[in-house]
C-alpha positions as CSV (number, residue, x, y, z in Angstrom):
1,M,0.0,0.0,0.0
2,V,1.0,3.7,-0.3
3,N,3.5,4.5,2.5
4,G,2.8,1.1,4.0
5,E,-0.7,2.2,5.2
6,R,-3.8,0.2,5.0
7,G,-6.3,2.8,6.1
8,P,-7.0,4.6,9.4
9,R,-5.6,2.9,12.5
10,A,-7.8,1.8,15.4
11,T,-7.3,3.5,18.7
12,K,-7.0,1.8,22.1
13,S,-10.5,2.8,23.0
14,G,-11.9,0.7,20.1
15,G,-12.9,3.5,17.8
16,T,-10.8,4.9,15.0
17,T,-8.7,8.0,14.7
18,R,-12.1,9.7,14.3
19,T,-13.8,10.4,17.6
20,A,-17.3,9.3,18.4
21,A,-20.1,11.8,18.7
22,K,-20.1,13.4,22.1
23,K,-22.7,12.0,24.5
24,P,-25.1,14.4,26.2
25,A,-25.3,14.5,30.0
26,A,-29.0,13.5,29.9
27,P,-29.8,9.7,30.2
28,R,-29.3,7.8,27.0
29,K,-32.4,7.7,24.9
30,K,-34.3,4.7,23.7
31,A,-34.3,4.1,19.9
32,T,-37.6,4.7,18.3
33,T,-39.1,4.0,14.9
34,D,-38.4,7.4,13.3
35,R,-40.3,9.1,10.5
36,S,-39.7,12.7,11.6
37,V,-37.5,13.9,8.8
38,A,-38.8,14.3,5.3
39,N,-37.0,15.5,2.2
40,G,-39.2,16.5,-0.7
41,T,-40.6,13.3,-2.3
42,D,-38.2,11.1,-0.4
43,P,-39.6,8.9,2.4
44,A,-39.1,10.1,5.9
45,F,-35.8,9.2,7.4
46,V,-33.1,10.5,9.7
47,Q,-31.0,13.1,8.0
48,L,-28.2,15.4,9.2
49,L,-26.8,16.5,5.9
50,T,-28.9,17.5,2.9
51,P,-27.9,16.7,-0.7
52,E,-26.8,20.3,-1.0
53,G,-24.4,19.9,1.8
54,D,-26.3,21.8,4.5
55,R,-26.4,20.6,8.1
56,V,-29.8,20.0,9.6
57,E,-30.8,19.2,13.2
58,H,-32.6,16.1,14.4
59,P,-34.3,15.7,17.8
60,D,-32.7,12.3,18.5
61,Y,-29.5,12.0,16.6
62,S,-26.4,14.2,16.3
63,V,-22.7,14.1,15.7
64,D,-19.9,16.4,17.0
65,F,-16.7,15.9,15.0
66,T,-13.6,18.0,14.8
67,D,-12.7,19.7,11.5
68,Q,-10.1,17.0,10.8
69,E,-12.6,14.2,11.5
70,Y,-15.0,15.7,8.9
71,R,-12.2,15.7,6.4
72,D,-11.2,12.2,7.3
73,L,-14.8,11.0,6.6
74,Y,-14.6,12.5,3.2
75,R,-11.2,11.0,2.6
76,D,-12.7,7.6,3.4
77,L,-15.5,8.1,0.9
78,V,-13.2,9.2,-1.9
79,I,-10.6,6.5,-1.5
80,V,-13.2,3.7,-1.2
81,R,-15.0,4.8,-4.3
82,R,-11.7,5.0,-6.3
83,L,-10.7,1.5,-5.2
84,D,-14.1,0.3,-6.1
85,T,-13.9,1.9,-9.6
86,E,-10.6,0.1,-10.0
87,G,-12.3,-3.2,-9.2
88,T,-14.8,-2.6,-12.0
89,T,-12.0,-1.7,-14.4
90,L,-10.0,-4.7,-13.6
91,Q,-12.9,-7.0,-14.2
92,R,-13.7,-5.3,-17.5
93,Q,-10.1,-6.0,-18.5
94,G,-10.4,-9.7,-17.7
95,Q,-8.4,-9.6,-14.5
96,L,-11.3,-10.5,-12.2
97,G,-14.0,-13.0,-12.7
98,I,-16.6,-10.7,-11.3
99,W,-16.9,-7.5,-9.1
100,A,-19.7,-6.3,-6.9
101,S,-19.6,-2.5,-6.8
102,L,-20.6,-0.3,-3.9
103,N,-20.9,2.8,-6.0
104,G,-23.5,5.0,-4.4
105,Q,-23.5,3.2,-1.1
106,E,-20.2,4.6,0.3
107,A,-21.9,6.8,3.0
108,A,-23.9,3.9,4.3
109,Q,-20.8,1.8,4.6
110,I,-18.3,4.4,5.9
111,G,-20.8,5.9,8.3
112,S,-21.7,2.6,9.8
113,G,-18.1,1.3,9.7
114,R,-16.7,4.2,11.5
115,A,-19.4,3.8,14.2
116,L,-18.0,0.4,15.2
117,A,-15.9,-0.1,18.2
118,Q,-12.8,-2.2,17.9
119,Q,-14.4,-5.1,19.8
120,D,-17.5,-5.3,17.7
121,M,-17.9,-8.1,15.1
122,V,-19.0,-7.6,11.5
123,F,-20.8,-10.1,9.3
124,P,-20.7,-8.7,5.7
125,T,-22.2,-9.7,2.4
126,Y,-19.9,-9.6,-0.7
127,R,-20.1,-5.8,-1.2
128,E,-18.9,-4.3,2.1
129,H,-15.6,-3.0,0.7
130,G,-16.1,0.3,2.6
131,V,-16.7,-1.4,5.9
132,L,-13.6,-3.6,5.3
133,W,-11.6,-0.4,4.8
134,C,-12.8,0.9,8.1
135,R,-11.6,-2.3,9.8
136,D,-8.1,-1.6,8.7
137,I,-8.0,-4.6,6.4
138,D,-5.7,-4.4,3.3
139,P,-8.1,-3.6,0.4
140,I,-6.3,-6.2,-1.7
141,M,-8.0,-9.0,0.3
142,P,-11.3,-9.3,-1.5
143,F,-9.6,-9.1,-4.9
144,G,-8.1,-12.6,-4.4
145,L,-11.6,-13.9,-3.9
146,F,-13.0,-12.2,-7.1
147,R,-9.9,-13.2,-9.1
148,G,-10.3,-16.8,-8.1
149,V,-7.0,-17.0,-6.3
150,D,-8.3,-17.6,-2.8
151,L,-11.5,-17.5,-0.7
152,G,-10.6,-14.2,1.0
153,G,-7.4,-14.0,2.9
154,W,-8.0,-11.9,6.1
155,D,-8.0,-13.2,9.7
156,S,-11.7,-12.8,10.8
157,R,-10.7,-13.0,14.5
158,K,-8.0,-10.4,14.3
159,Y,-10.0,-7.9,12.4
160,K,-13.4,-8.8,13.9
161,F,-14.7,-9.0,10.3
162,N,-16.1,-12.2,9.0
163,M,-15.4,-13.5,5.5
164,Y,-17.5,-12.3,2.6
165,T,-20.7,-14.3,2.3
166,I,-22.1,-15.1,-1.1
167,V,-25.2,-17.0,0.0
168,I,-27.9,-14.3,0.3
169,G,-28.9,-13.6,3.9
170,A,-27.0,-16.5,5.5
171,Q,-24.7,-14.1,7.4
172,T,-27.6,-12.8,9.4
173,L,-28.0,-16.2,11.1
174,H,-24.2,-16.4,11.6
175,A,-24.3,-12.9,13.2
176,T,-27.2,-13.8,15.5
177,G,-25.6,-17.0,16.7
178,Y,-22.4,-15.1,17.4
179,A,-24.3,-12.4,19.2
180,M,-26.1,-15.0,21.3
181,G,-22.6,-16.3,22.3
182,V,-21.5,-12.8,23.3
183,K,-24.5,-12.6,25.6
184,L,-23.9,-16.1,27.1
185,D,-20.3,-15.1,27.7
186,G,-21.4,-12.0,29.6
187,K,-19.6,-9.6,27.3
188,M,-22.2,-6.9,27.3
189,G,-23.8,-4.4,29.7
190,T,-21.1,-1.8,29.7
191,D,-19.5,0.8,27.4
192,D,-16.8,-1.8,26.7
193,G,-19.3,-4.5,25.8
194,E,-19.4,-6.2,22.5
195,A,-22.0,-5.7,19.7
196,V,-22.5,-7.4,16.4
197,I,-23.6,-6.0,13.0
198,A,-24.9,-7.9,10.0
199,Y,-25.1,-6.3,6.6
200,F,-27.5,-7.3,3.9
201,G,-29.5,-5.8,1.0
202,D,-33.2,-5.1,0.5
203,G,-33.5,-8.4,-1.5
204,A,-32.1,-10.4,1.3
205,I,-34.9,-9.2,3.7
206,S,-37.2,-11.5,1.8
207,Q,-35.1,-14.5,2.6
208,G,-36.1,-17.0,5.2
209,D,-32.7,-16.9,6.8
210,V,-33.0,-13.2,7.6
211,N,-36.4,-13.5,9.1
212,E,-35.3,-16.5,11.2
213,A,-32.4,-14.4,12.4
214,F,-34.9,-11.7,13.5
215,V,-36.8,-14.3,15.5
216,Y,-33.8,-15.7,17.3
217,A,-32.3,-12.2,17.9
218,A,-35.5,-11.0,19.5
219,A,-36.2,-14.1,21.5
220,Y,-32.7,-14.0,23.0
221,D,-32.2,-10.2,23.2
222,A,-29.0,-10.8,21.2
223,P,-26.7,-7.8,20.9
224,V,-26.9,-7.6,17.1
225,V,-27.7,-4.7,14.7
226,F,-29.2,-5.7,11.4
227,F,-28.0,-3.2,8.8
228,C,-30.1,-3.3,5.6
229,Q,-28.7,-1.3,2.7
230,N,-31.8,-0.7,0.7
231,N,-30.3,0.2,-2.7
232,Q,-33.7,-0.2,-4.3
233,Y,-33.1,-3.3,-6.3
234,A,-32.7,-7.0,-5.6
235,I,-30.7,-7.4,-8.8
236,S,-33.5,-6.4,-11.2
237,V,-36.5,-6.6,-8.9
238,P,-37.4,-3.2,-7.4
239,V,-38.1,-3.1,-3.7
240,H,-41.7,-2.1,-4.1
241,K,-42.5,-5.4,-5.7
242,Q,-41.3,-7.4,-2.7
243,A,-42.3,-5.1,0.2
244,K,-45.5,-3.0,0.5
245,A,-44.4,-1.2,3.6
246,P,-41.1,0.4,4.6
247,L,-38.5,-2.2,5.4
248,F,-37.6,-0.8,8.8
249,E,-41.2,-1.3,10.0
250,R,-40.7,-5.1,9.9
251,A,-38.7,-4.8,13.1
252,S,-41.7,-4.0,15.2
253,G,-43.3,-7.2,14.2
254,F,-40.4,-9.1,15.8
255,G,-40.4,-7.0,18.9
256,F,-37.4,-4.7,18.4
257,P,-36.9,-1.1,17.1
258,G,-36.3,-0.1,13.6
259,V,-35.2,3.1,12.0
260,R,-34.7,4.4,8.5
261,V,-31.7,6.7,7.8
262,D,-30.7,8.6,4.7
263,G,-28.1,6.1,3.5
264,N,-26.4,8.8,1.4
265,D,-25.7,10.9,4.4
266,V,-22.5,9.7,6.1
267,L,-23.2,11.8,9.3
268,A,-26.7,10.5,9.9
269,T,-25.6,6.9,9.2
270,Y,-22.8,7.2,11.7
271,A,-25.1,8.6,14.4
272,V,-27.9,6.1,13.9
273,T,-25.5,3.1,13.8
274,K,-23.6,4.2,16.8
275,D,-26.8,4.5,18.8
276,A,-28.0,1.1,17.8
277,L,-24.7,-0.5,18.6
278,D,-24.6,1.2,22.0
279,R,-28.0,-0.1,22.8
280,A,-27.0,-3.6,21.8
281,R,-23.8,-3.6,23.8
282,H,-25.7,-2.3,26.9
283,G,-28.1,-5.3,26.7
284,E,-31.1,-3.5,25.2
285,G,-31.4,-6.1,22.4
286,P,-31.3,-6.1,18.6
287,G,-32.2,-3.3,16.2
288,L,-32.8,-2.9,12.5
289,I,-31.4,0.0,10.4
290,E,-32.7,0.6,6.9
291,A,-30.1,2.7,5.1
292,Y,-32.1,4.2,2.2
293,T,-29.6,4.5,-0.6
294,Y,-29.2,3.7,-4.3
295,R,-27.0,1.3,-6.2
296,M,-25.5,3.6,-8.9
297,A,-23.6,0.7,-10.7
298,A,-24.8,-2.7,-11.8
299,H,-25.6,-5.4,-9.2
300,T,-22.4,-7.0,-10.3
301,T,-20.3,-6.7,-13.5
302,T,-22.4,-9.5,-15.0
303,D,-25.6,-7.4,-14.7
304,D,-27.1,-4.9,-17.1
305,P,-29.2,-2.4,-15.2
306,T,-30.3,-0.6,-18.4
307,R,-32.7,-3.5,-18.9
308,Y,-34.8,-2.7,-15.8
309,R,-34.4,0.9,-14.7
310,D,-34.6,4.3,-16.4
311,R,-31.7,6.7,-16.9
312,S,-33.9,9.5,-15.3
313,E,-34.0,7.5,-12.1
314,E,-30.3,7.3,-12.0
315,D,-29.9,11.0,-12.8
316,A,-32.3,11.9,-9.9
317,W,-30.2,9.8,-7.4
318,R,-27.0,11.2,-8.8
319,L,-28.1,14.5,-7.3
320,K,-28.0,12.9,-3.9
321,D,-24.5,11.5,-4.3
322,P,-22.9,10.9,-0.9
323,L,-19.5,12.2,-2.0
324,S,-20.9,15.4,-3.6
325,R,-22.9,16.4,-0.5
326,M,-19.9,15.8,1.8
327,K,-17.7,17.8,-0.4
328,A,-20.3,20.6,-0.5
329,F,-20.4,20.6,3.3
330,L,-16.6,20.9,3.6
331,E,-16.7,23.8,1.1
332,K,-19.5,25.6,2.8
333,Q,-17.9,25.3,6.2
334,G,-14.6,26.4,4.9
335,L,-13.0,23.1,6.0
336,A,-11.3,22.3,2.7
337,D,-10.1,24.1,-0.5
338,E,-9.3,23.0,-4.1
339,D,-5.7,22.2,-3.1
340,Y,-7.0,19.7,-0.5
341,F,-9.4,18.1,-3.0
342,A,-6.7,17.8,-5.6
343,E,-4.2,16.2,-3.2
344,L,-6.9,13.8,-2.1
345,T,-7.7,12.8,-5.6
346,A,-4.0,12.1,-6.2
347,E,-3.7,10.1,-3.0
348,A,-6.7,8.0,-4.1
349,D,-5.1,7.4,-7.5
350,R,-1.9,6.2,-5.8
351,Y,-3.9,3.7,-3.8
352,A,-5.7,2.5,-6.9
353,L,-2.4,2.1,-8.9
354,D,-0.8,0.2,-6.0
355,L,-3.9,-2.0,-5.8
356,R,-3.8,-2.7,-9.6
357,E,-0.1,-3.6,-9.6
358,R,-0.6,-6.1,-6.7
359,V,-3.7,-7.7,-8.3
360,L,-1.8,-8.2,-11.5
361,S,1.1,-9.8,-9.6
362,M,-1.0,-12.3,-7.7
363,P,0.4,-15.8,-8.3
364,E,-1.8,-18.3,-10.1
365,P,-2.7,-21.1,-7.6
366,D,-2.1,-24.8,-8.3
367,P,-5.5,-26.1,-9.4
368,S,-5.2,-29.1,-7.2
369,S,-4.9,-26.9,-4.1
370,I,-8.7,-26.8,-3.9
371,F,-8.4,-30.2,-2.2
372,D,-5.8,-29.1,0.4
373,H,-8.0,-27.6,3.1
374,V,-11.3,-29.4,2.8
375,Y,-10.5,-31.3,6.0
376,P,-7.8,-30.4,8.5
377,N,-6.5,-34.0,8.7
378,G,-7.2,-35.1,5.2
379,S,-9.6,-37.7,3.9
380,P,-9.3,-40.9,1.9
381,L,-12.2,-39.7,-0.3
382,I,-10.6,-36.4,-0.9
383,D,-7.3,-38.1,-1.7
384,E,-9.2,-40.3,-4.3
385,Q,-10.8,-37.2,-5.8
386,R,-7.4,-35.4,-6.0
387,A,-5.8,-38.3,-7.8
388,E,-8.6,-38.5,-10.3
389,F,-8.4,-34.7,-10.9
390,L,-4.6,-34.9,-11.4
391,A,-4.9,-37.8,-13.8
392,Y,-7.5,-36.0,-15.8
393,H,-5.3,-32.9,-16.2
394,A,-2.3,-35.1,-17.0
395,S,-4.2,-36.6,-19.9
396,F,-4.0,-33.3,-21.7
397,E,-0.3,-33.0,-21.5
398,G,1.3,-32.6,-24.9
399,S,-2.1,-32.2,-26.6
400,G,-1.9,-28.5,-26.9
401,H,-5.0,-28.0,-24.7
């Protein structure tokens, strides 16, 4: 990586170099199902930063960052988007088998990722590149997975970030089981308690696994936050065809609070996620966050969104871009100038170039290595399959195939 860095470092307190929102002296509030903030034709949600970059107040949620911390949040957004763009480019050039872009969802991921404490555990899907960045994981890691070199190479225990999950919704059950273990171990009830967060999309909320996770989390008061990035489409199916009511309202049916946040607002996402995590770690049970956002790119690089959505819809959402609004905020507050933005763009380009060079230099694995780690102590059946596999490949030697 550039200068040997892998992203912002975690502090001893469990946060990042960015400080948490200051807590008021009044008793900590209870989370509620919130519809108090409306924005034109958009649904009601928690919002602290308008698309034009203006700060707005909310009766329940707030942030109090330093000037540098605001700039650092914008830096996160810019670098993560640049790395994501490089992922798409590499796939188009035949260097990756597939790539799942987060374009448009950066604020939802950076805001929630920076709200995590060091001891919290994350269960992602296959798109949480921004949250991965917030956990100080080398951005090269998921590229081995999408290149077919490995299954993802980071240490889940070290980084408190589980492996990417391809099976839609399965990680919510994993997260709930992990959270139940946290409770059984008594690792909650204080500011230093542990919380768990599970990421998924609006399509996954229709999966049985997700709803079963809701049942168990509620029944056991598990310290888990369900974070739904509602990017409006389950591949090609719009959310209104699978849900007749706002997604966050489903939480009440299971007996825990839900809240909808402007998922393109990094400040509001941070505030809402931190509140839900704090509730969970203090033993107040699970919560559901619906981050209302938009998937600007295709579902993956194998998808063609022009077949199921209009350009006018994309243009309307582009006006709510998470990076543009944060940049406008910095400019209006006098926190950054053109030199800062130019330097940041150059820094992001250096990260992308470094990433590209390392992806292209990844060694090709021995095809037979797929058998090596199926069982820790081997297996006669696996040995037989490996021998058959090797014999099959050897049969092509000298044939030109």
